[in-house]
C-alpha positions in Angstrom: 109.5 115.0 123.5 106.9 112.4 122.7 108.1 109.1 121.3 105.0 109.1 119.0 105.2 110.5 115.5 102.5 111.8 113.2 102.1 112.2 109.5 101.3 115.6 108.0 97.6 115.8 107.2 98.1 117.5 103.8 100.8 115.3 102.5 98.7 112.4 103.7 95.8 113.8 101.7 98.0 114.1 98.6 98.8 110.4 99.1 95.0 109.7 98.9 94.7 111.8 95.7 97.6 109.9 94.2 95.6 106.7 94.8 92.7 108.3 92.9 95.1 109.0 90.1 96.4 105.4 90.1 92.8 104.1 89.4 93.1 105.8 86.0 95.8 103.3 85.1 93.6 100.2 85.8 93.0 98.7 82.3 90.3 96.4 83.7 88.1 99.5 84.1 86.2 100.9 81.1 88.1 103.7 79.4 85.6 106.5 80.3 85.6 105.4 84.0 89.4 105.9 84.0 88.9 109.3 82.3 86.4 110.1 85.1 89.1 109.4 87.7 91.5 111.8 86.0 88.7 114.4 86.4 88.2 113.5 90.0 91.9 113.9 90.7 92.0 117.3 89.1 88.9 118.5 90.8 90.2 117.3 94.2 93.5 119.1 93.6 91.9 122.4 92.7 89.9 122.4 95.9 93.0 121.4 97.9 94.9 124.4 96.6 92.0 126.8 97.1 91.5 125.7 100.7 94.5 124.1 102.3 97.3 125.8 100.4 95.7 129.1 100.8 95.9 128.5 104.6 99.6 127.6 104.5 100.3 130.7 102.4 98.8 132.9 105.1 101.0 131.2 107.6 104.1 131.8 105.6 103.4 135.6 105.9 103.6 135.4 109.7 106.6 137.0 111.5 109.4 134.5 112.3 108.7 134.6 116.0 105.1 133.6 115.4 106.1 130.8 113.0 108.1 129.2 115.8 104.9 128.6 117.7 103.5 126.6 114.9 103.7 122.8 115.1 105.2 122.6 111.6 107.1 125.1 109.5 104.6 126.3 106.8 107.4 127.2 104.3 108.8 123.6 104.5 105.3 122.0 104.2 104.4 124.2 101.3 107.7 123.3 99.5 107.0 119.6 100.2 103.4 119.9 98.9 104.6 121.5 95.6 107.3 118.9 95.2 104.8 116.1 95.6 102.2 117.7 93.3 104.9 118.2 90.7 105.7 114.4 90.8 102.0 113.6 90.6 101.4 116.1 87.7 104.2 114.3 85.7 102.4 111.0 86.4 99.1 112.5 85.4 100.6 113.8 82.1 102.1 110.4 81.4 98.8 108.6 82.0 96.9 111.0 79.8 99.4 111.1 76.9 100.6 107.5 76.8 97.5 105.6 78.0 94.3 107.5 77.6 94.9 109.3 74.2 96.2 106.1 72.5 93.2 104.0 73.8 90.8 106.6 72.6 92.4 106.4 69.2 92.1 102.6 69.3 88.3 103.2 69.7 88.2 105.7 66.7 87.9 108.7 69.0 90.6 111.2 68.1 91.4 114.1 70.5 93.1 116.4 68.0 96.0 118.4 69.5 98.9 118.9 67.1 97.6 117.0 64.2 97.0 118.7 60.8 93.3 119.3 60.2 91.5 118.0 57.1 90.0 120.6 54.8 86.5 119.8 56.2 87.7 120.1 59.8 89.6 123.3 59.1 86.5 124.9 57.6 84.4 123.7 60.6 86.9 125.2 63.1 87.0 128.5 61.2 83.2 128.8 61.0 82.8 127.7 64.7 85.3 130.3 65.8 83.9 133.2 63.7 80.2 132.4 64.5 80.5 131.4 68.1 83.8 132.1 69.9 84.8 135.5 68.4 82.0 137.5 70.0 83.0 136.2 73.5 86.8 136.4 73.1 88.2 139.4 74.9 92.0 139.7 74.3 93.9 142.1 76.5 97.4 143.5 76.1 99.5 143.3 79.2 101.3 146.6 80.1 103.5 145.7 83.0 103.1 148.0 86.0 100.4 149.9 84.2 97.4 147.7 83.7 96.9 144.5 85.8 93.9 142.5 84.5 91.9 140.6 87.2 92.3 136.9 86.7 89.1 135.0 87.4 89.3 132.0 89.7 90.0 128.7 87.8 89.4 130.3 84.4 91.7 129.1 81.6 93.7 131.8 79.9 96.1 131.8 77.0 99.2 134.0 77.3 100.3 135.2 73.9 103.6 136.6 72.8 103.4 138.8 69.7 105.2 141.4 67.7 103.7 144.5 66.0 103.9 144.2 62.3 105.9 146.9 60.5 105.5 148.3 57.0 108.3 148.2 54.5 109.4 151.8 55.2 109.8 151.1 58.9 111.8 148.0 58.1 114.2 150.0 55.9 114.7 152.8 58.6 115.4 150.6 61.6 117.6 147.6 62.4 116.4 147.4 66.0 115.2 144.1 67.3 111.4 144.2 67.5 110.0 144.6 71.0 107.9 141.7 72.2 104.3 142.4 73.4 102.2 140.2 75.6 98.5 139.6 75.8 96.0 137.2 77.4 92.8 135.7 76.2 90.2 134.1 78.5 88.9 130.8 77.1 85.1 131.2 77.2 84.3 127.9 78.8 81.2 129.4 80.6 79.7 129.9 77.1 80.8 126.7 75.3 81.7 123.1 76.2 85.4 122.6 76.8 85.4 119.9 74.1 84.0 120.6 70.6 83.0 117.6 68.5 84.1 117.9 64.8 82.3 116.2 61.9 82.7 112.4 61.9 84.9 111.1 59.0 85.1 107.5 57.9 83.7 106.1 61.1 86.2 108.2 63.2 85.1 110.7 65.8 87.1 113.9 66.2 87.2 116.1 69.3 89.1 119.3 70.0 89.8 121.4 73.1 88.2 124.8 72.9 91.6 126.2 73.8 93.1 124.8 70.6 90.4 126.1 68.4 91.2 129.6 69.7 94.9 129.0 69.2 94.3 128.1 65.5 92.3 131.3 64.8 94.1 133.6 67.2 95.6 135.9 64.6 92.0 137.3 63.9 92.0 138.7 67.5 95.3 140.6 67.0 95.2 142.5 63.7 98.5 144.3 63.0 100.4 141.8 65.1 102.4 138.7 64.3 101.8 135.8 66.8 105.0 134.3 68.1 103.7 131.7 70.7 101.0 131.0 73.2 100.7 129.0 76.4 97.9 128.2 78.8 97.6 129.1 82.5 95.1 129.4 85.2 94.9 131.0 88.7 93.2 129.4 91.7 92.2 131.7 94.5 92.0 131.1 98.2 88.4 130.0 98.9 88.4 129.8 102.7 85.8 132.1 104.2 87.4 133.9 107.1 84.4 135.4 108.9 85.7 137.9 111.4 84.0 138.3 114.8 81.5 135.5 114.1 80.0 135.9 117.6 78.5 139.3 116.7 76.4 140.7 113.9 74.3 139.0 111.3 76.1 135.7 110.4 74.1 135.2 107.2 74.9 138.7 106.0 78.6 138.1 106.8 78.6 134.8 104.9 76.9 136.3 101.9 79.4 139.2 101.9 82.3 136.7 102.2 81.0 134.6 99.3 81.3 137.6 97.0 85.0 137.8 98.1 85.7 134.1 97.4 86.2 134.6 93.7 88.5 137.5 94.4 90.6 135.8 97.1 94.4 135.9 97.1 96.2 133.6 94.6 96.8 130.1 95.9 98.2 128.5 92.7 99.3 129.9 89.3 99.4 126.8 87.1 101.3 127.2 83.9 102.4 125.2 80.9 105.9 123.9 81.7 107.1 124.4 78.2 106.7 128.2 78.5 110.1 130.0 78.2 111.6 131.4 81.4 111.5 135.0 80.2 107.8 134.7 79.3 107.0 133.2 82.6 108.8 135.9 84.5 106.9 138.5 82.6 103.6 136.9 83.7 104.9 136.5 87.3 105.8 140.2 87.4 102.5 141.3 85.7 100.3 139.6 88.2 102.5 140.2 91.3 103.0 136.5 91.9 105.4 135.0 94.5 107.5 131.9 93.9 105.1 130.0 96.2 102.2 130.8 93.9 103.8 129.2 90.8 103.2 125.5 90.0 104.3 123.7 86.9 101.6 121.9 84.9 101.0 120.6 81.4 99.7 122.0 78.2 96.0 121.8 79.4 94.4 122.7 82.7 91.1 122.1 84.4 90.9 118.4 83.7 87.8 118.3 85.8 86.1 119.3 82.5 86.7 115.6 81.5 83.6 114.8 83.5 81.8 116.0 80.4 84.2 114.5 77.8 82.0 113.5 74.8 81.5 109.8 74.2 80.2 109.4 70.7 79.9 105.6 71.3 77.8 105.9 74.4 77.1 103.7 76.3 80.2 101.8 75.1 83.4 102.4 77.0 81.5 103.4 80.1 80.7 101.6 83.3 77.4 99.8 83.3 74.6 101.8 84.9 73.9 100.6 88.4 70.4 100.0 89.7 70.0 100.1 93.4 68.6 97.0 95.2 65.0 97.3 96.3 64.3 96.5 99.9 61.1 94.5 100.2 60.4 95.4 103.8 60.5 99.2 103.0 58.7 99.1 99.7 55.4 100.1 101.3 52.4 99.9 99.1 49.5 100.3 101.5 51.6 99.6 104.5 53.0 102.6 106.5 56.8 102.8 106.7 56.3 103.8 110.3 54.7 100.4 111.1 57.7 98.7 109.6 60.1 100.8 111.6 58.1 100.3 114.8 58.6 96.5 114.5 62.4 96.8 114.6 65.2 99.1 113.6 66.0 99.1 109.8 69.2 100.0 108.1 70.0 101.0 104.5 73.4 100.9 102.7 73.8 103.5 100.0 74.3 103.4 97.0 73.7 99.7 97.0 70.1 100.2 98.2 67.9 103.0 97.1 67.7 106.4 98.8 64.0 106.6 97.8 63.1 105.0 101.1 64.4 108.1 103.0 62.3 110.3 100.7 59.3 108.1 101.3 59.9 108.4 105.1 59.8 112.2 104.9 56.9 112.3 102.3 54.8 110.0 104.5 55.5 112.2 107.5 54.4 115.2 105.4 51.0 113.5 104.6 50.3 111.5 107.8 47.6 113.3 109.9 49.1 111.8 113.0 52.5 113.6 112.5 52.6 116.8 114.4 56.2 117.9 114.0 59.3 117.2 111.9 62.9 118.3 112.8 65.9 117.9 110.6 69.5 119.1 110.0 70.7 120.2 106.6 74.4 120.2 105.7 74.7 119.5 102.0 71.5 119.0 100.0 71.0 118.4 96.3 69.8 121.1 93.9 66.0 120.8 93.5 66.2 118.6 96.6 63.4 116.0 97.1 64.3 116.2 100.8 63.6 120.0 100.9 60.5 119.5 98.9 59.2 117.0 101.4 59.8 119.4 104.3 58.1 122.2 102.4 55.1 120.0 101.7 54.9 119.1 105.4 54.8 122.7 106.4 52.1 123.5 103.9 50.1 120.5 105.3 50.1 122.2 108.7 53.0 120.3 110.3 55.4 122.1 112.6 58.7 121.8 110.7 62.0 123.0 112.1 65.2 122.7 110.0 68.7 123.5 111.3 70.6 124.8 108.2 74.4 124.8 108.4 75.3 127.8 106.2 79.0 127.3 106.7 79.3 124.0 104.7 82.2 124.9 102.4 81.2 125.4 98.7 77.6 124.7 99.6 76.8 127.9 101.4 74.8 129.4 98.5 72.8 126.2 98.0 72.0 126.0 101.7 71.0 129.7 101.9 68.8 129.3 98.8 67.0 126.2 100.1 66.6 127.8 103.5 64.8 130.8 102.0 62.5 128.4 100.0 61.6 126.5 103.2 61.1 129.7 105.2 58.6 131.0 102.6 56.6 127.8 103.0 56.4 128.2 106.8 59.4 126.1 107.9 61.2 127.4 110.9 64.8 127.9 110.0 67.6 127.9 112.5 71.0 129.0 111.2 74.5 128.2 112.2 75.8 128.2 115.8 78.7 130.7 116.2 82.0 128.9 116.5 80.5 125.5 115.6 79.3 123.6 112.6 76.4 121.2 112.8 77.5 118.1 110.8 75.1 115.6 112.3 72.7 114.0 109.8 69.5 113.5 111.7 65.7 113.8 111.3 63.0 113.4 114.0 59.3 112.7 113.4 56.9 113.4 116.3 53.6 111.7 116.1 50.5 111.6 118.2 48.1 108.7 118.7 50.4 105.7 118.7 52.8 107.3 121.2 55.7 106.4 119.0 58.1 108.9 117.4 60.5 108.0 114.7 64.0 109.0 113.6 66.4 108.7 110.7 70.2 109.0 111.4 72.9 108.7 108.8 76.6 108.8 108.1 76.0 110.9 105.0 74.1 114.0 104.0 70.4 114.3 103.2 71.2 114.3 99.5 69.5 111.9 97.1 72.0 112.7 94.3 75.3 112.0 96.2 73.6 108.9 97.7 74.0 107.4 94.2 77.8 107.5 94.4 78.7 107.9 98.1 78.8 104.7 100.2 77.0 105.5 103.4 74.6 103.9 106.0 71.2 105.2 107.0 69.3 104.1 110.1 65.6 104.1 110.9 64.6 103.7 114.5 61.8 104.2 117.0 64.0 103.5 120.0 62.7 105.7 122.8 66.0 106.5 124.4 67.5 107.5 121.0 64.4 109.6 120.4 64.8 111.3 123.8 68.5 112.0 123.0 67.5 113.5 119.6 64.8 115.6 121.2 67.5 117.0 123.6 69.9 117.6 120.8 67.4 119.6 118.7 66.4 121.5 121.9 70.1 122.4 122.2 70.3 123.5 118.6 67.2 125.7 119.0 67.9 127.2 122.5 71.7 126.9 122.9 71.3 126.1 126.6 74.0 123.9 128.2 73.6 120.9 130.6 72.3 118.1 128.3 73.1 114.5 128.9 72.7 111.7 126.4 71.9 108.1 127.1 72.8 106.3 123.8 74.0 108.9 121.3 77.5 110.2 121.2 77.3 113.8 120.4 80.2 116.0 119.4 80.9 118.9 121.8 79.3 116.8 124.5 80.3 113.1 125.0 81.6 111.9 121.7 85.4 112.1 122.3 85.3 111.1 126.0 83.2 108.0 125.2 85.4 106.9 122.3 88.4 107.2 124.7 86.5 105.1 127.2 85.7 102.4 124.7 89.4 102.2 123.6 90.5 102.1 127.3 88.1 99.2 127.8 89.7 97.2 125.0 93.1 97.9 126.6 91.8 96.7 130.0 90.3 93.6 128.5 93.7 92.6 126.9 95.4 93.3 130.3 92.9 90.9 131.9 93.8 88.1 129.4 91.0 88.7 126.9 91.2 89.6 123.2 91.1 93.2 122.1 90.0 94.3 118.7 89.0 97.7 117.2 87.8 98.4 113.7 87.5 102.0 112.7 86.3 103.2 109.3 86.2 106.9 108.4 87.3 109.4 105.9 90.1 111.0 107.9 92.1 110.7 111.1 94.0 113.6 112.4 93.2 114.4 116.1 96.4 113.7 118.1 94.9 112.6 121.4 92.8 110.0 119.7 95.8 108.7 117.6 98.0 108.6 120.8 95.2 106.5 122.4 95.4 104.1 119.5 99.2 103.9 119.7 98.8 103.1 123.4 96.2 100.4 122.6 98.5 98.9 120.0 101.4 98.8 122.5 99.2 97.0 124.9 98.3 94.3 122.4 94.9 95.5 121.0 94.5 94.6 117.3 93.4 97.7 115.4 92.2 97.8 111.8 91.7 101.2 110.2 89.8 101.7 106.9 90.7 105.4 106.1 89.8 106.7 102.7 91.7 110.0 102.9 93.8 111.8 105.6 95.8 109.6 108.0 98.1 111.3 110.5 98.7 108.0 112.3 102.1 106.6 111.3 101.9 102.8 110.7 104.8 100.3 110.9 106.4 101.8 114.0 107.1 99.9 117.2 104.2 101.7 118.9 101.9 101.0 116.0 102.8 97.4 115.1 99.3 96.1 115.8 97.7 98.8 113.6 96.9 98.1 110.0 95.7 101.0 107.7 94.0 100.3 104.4 92.6 102.7 101.9 89.8 101.8 99.5 89.2 103.8 96.3 86.8 102.3 93.8 83.6 103.0 91.8 81.8 104.5 94.8 83.2 107.1 97.2 83.7 105.5 100.6 82.0 107.9 103.0 80.7 105.9 105.9 82.0 106.1 109.4 81.8 103.0 111.7 83.4 102.3 115.1 83.6 98.7 116.2 84.8 97.4 119.5 85.1 93.7 120.2 84.2 94.1 123.9 84.9 90.5 125.0 82.7 89.2 122.2 79.7 91.4 122.8 80.6 93.6 119.8 79.7 97.2 120.4 79.1 99.1 117.1 78.4 102.8 116.3 77.8 104.5 113.0 78.6 108.2 112.9 78.7 111.4 110.9 82.2 112.1 112.5 85.7 111.5 111.3 88.5 111.8 113.8 89.7 115.2 112.6 90.3 118.2 114.9 87.3 119.9 113.4 84.9 117.0 114.0 85.9 116.3 117.6 86.2 119.9 118.7 84.3 122.3 116.5 81.3 120.4 115.2 78.0 118.9 116.5 78.4 115.3 115.3 76.2 112.3 116.1 77.4 108.7 116.6 74.5 106.2 117.1 74.6 102.6 118.4 73.5 99.6 116.3 71.9 97.3 118.9 69.8 94.9 116.9 71.7 91.6 116.6 71.0 90.9 113.0 71.8 94.5 111.9 75.0 94.4 113.9 76.0 91.1 112.2 75.2 92.6 108.8 77.4 95.7 109.4 80.3 93.7 110.9 80.1 91.4 107.8 80.4 94.4 105.5 83.4 95.7 107.5 85.1 92.3 107.2 84.5 92.2 103.4 86.3 95.6 103.2 89.1 94.4 105.4 89.5 91.4 103.0 89.7 93.6 99.9 92.7 92.7 97.7 91.6 94.5 94.6 90.7 98.1 95.4 92.4 98.3 98.8 95.9 99.5 99.4 98.0 99.3 102.6 99.3 102.7 103.7 102.9 102.6 104.8 104.9 105.0 107.0 106.0 106.9 103.9 102.5 107.5 102.7 102.8 104.9 99.9 99.8 103.0 98.7 101.0 99.4 98.7 99.0 96.9 96.6 97.8 93.8 98.5 99.4 90.7 97.0 97.1 87.8 96.7 98.3 84.4 97.8 98.1 81.5 95.4 94.5 80.2 95.1 93.3 83.1 97.2 90.0 84.5 95.8 89.8 88.0 94.4 87.9 90.3 96.7 86.7 93.6 95.3 84.8 94.8 98.4 82.2 97.1 96.7 81.2 94.4 94.3 81.2 91.8 97.1 79.0 94.0 99.3 76.6 94.5 96.4 76.3 90.7 95.9 75.9 90.1 99.6 73.0 92.5 99.9 71.4 91.2 96.7 71.6 87.6 98.1 70.3 88.7 101.5 67.3 90.4 99.9 66.6 87.4 97.7 66.6 85.1 100.7 64.3 87.4 102.5 61.8 87.4 99.6 62.0 83.7 99.4 61.3 83.3 103.1 58.4 85.6 102.9 57.0 83.7 99.9 57.2 80.4 101.8 55.5 82.0 104.8 52.7 83.3 102.7 52.1 79.9 101.2 52.1 78.3 104.6 49.5 80.9 105.8 
């Protein structure tokens, strides 16, 4: 038995989501920013249940002898997940009820729940219900073991307990206790906003849940019945697409067929109002054939991701100040070609601090440049009405040879990717779809030009998505390095032709040399320490799960290599153990979503640095085509290392992860400055750009 221990990936992820929830308690943030983090937490948790919990539930159905072969008992893990979620839901309810609601009220924004309505509001609710909601309300009586209504994924329902009204004659002839009936009503959130604004009164703004409007007028839906009580619930369904026999048949057809099944998947979570009586809950459980593992206790309201659209009648008050990306003078362009700028030296962009417009410009210029012959790119997650896709379409229409590898297995983006692929194919773009058994997660574009004998590339840690680039913290890299261009040419050739036998000079490519090279670089740090030198590794990514890589880090720690990990989400490495005493794990959750991957190795002071699309998860290192690319330019390397050091010094948004998955705040020493890394990085890049402009201005004067 190994002396090394590992944390469970899903309990670790719940620890990350708890950190997201904790941000909602930070009173230094504007109120609506805190509300946004409640919505993020809820959205994250919904996806977690639809994907990860659905997988565990399938494992719980395995025969006992098969379960023994699993690394962890799925029944125990599922129980631990539900226990932790229950704790977090209690914390969520406390934050919402005792912090958010009172602070809204302090700002004259009243979220009406149990309050008595004024005559004006009562009439408004009545009219709104009759004119708008009533035509879309579809109540359905539940007849156990006779009719089982299909519950739509993530829709909100009201479960209603009611009694049939009797006339006076019936009341005189029977003394039997009336029999309870049960019904459900789907809240029509797809037709109306979840939050309805009522008329302003005396400078106060009133808002109601659509659910509560229905509850107030519910008796109209059940003539002849007396309403006893009602409680909300929702059902999340397993969203994992299990595509059988992926190696044969039409993959696109199989995915399209599976997408239709996603909304009808098996239950992964039945979330109910915890105040519902046990007998009522049992009736629902029996009516919908739910198991104890399906049932999760919640609050009065569900689908808190709807709070992304919570009305702010005082906009832009109570919201975070809109951020305007820093312009990069060298890439602005004007009459100067972006290719000439890249040809002089490699360039790097830091999103969202700097604008993604330069990437769009790069592609648009390629679409128009008569010297450009060919464009190749990968697509994993693109924006709706994507400027990236439009640039590639324009290039094809302008006679360029355009080839795009579209990953149609990007979870929850399958439909968007299929739609954009069809649009590009109509315009003449050559579309290559998924490789069986692999996902292509590399974010790369290659521009082939004639005349100047120089080709150009863009490589990134994040997707070709101009919308997420406004909130995801990533790095993008422009280069004309011939060896990197050669490596990318080989990689695209592999994606097109699937032939084996490629070797890469500078790039680390998943499924080829990525994992082996990372192990070699760790081993080199171990060897350097053994020979009396210093060893230091900084790894930044979204998740770390792959056991062989974690064991290698444990080994490096035991040998005296200092290791700093900046892991936003999943961390299966267990800190604070004898074998991990030289490893520090921090987690940064702030205004922007930390999404970049960076691998730094001290290398006896020569500082080797890679940016990458890859986390150290099993999927990334074994089942995906990933790309890690070296940063060789000295000034760019210094810039990135400085950014990593700012993040390691964070004592505001960062938390230290301990062996029990707790997010421990970093205590500042007396007179130690506050470091909020995202704001510090913003200022650093602003100052750097200002100095560059000043230097250029002086040079022009001297000329």
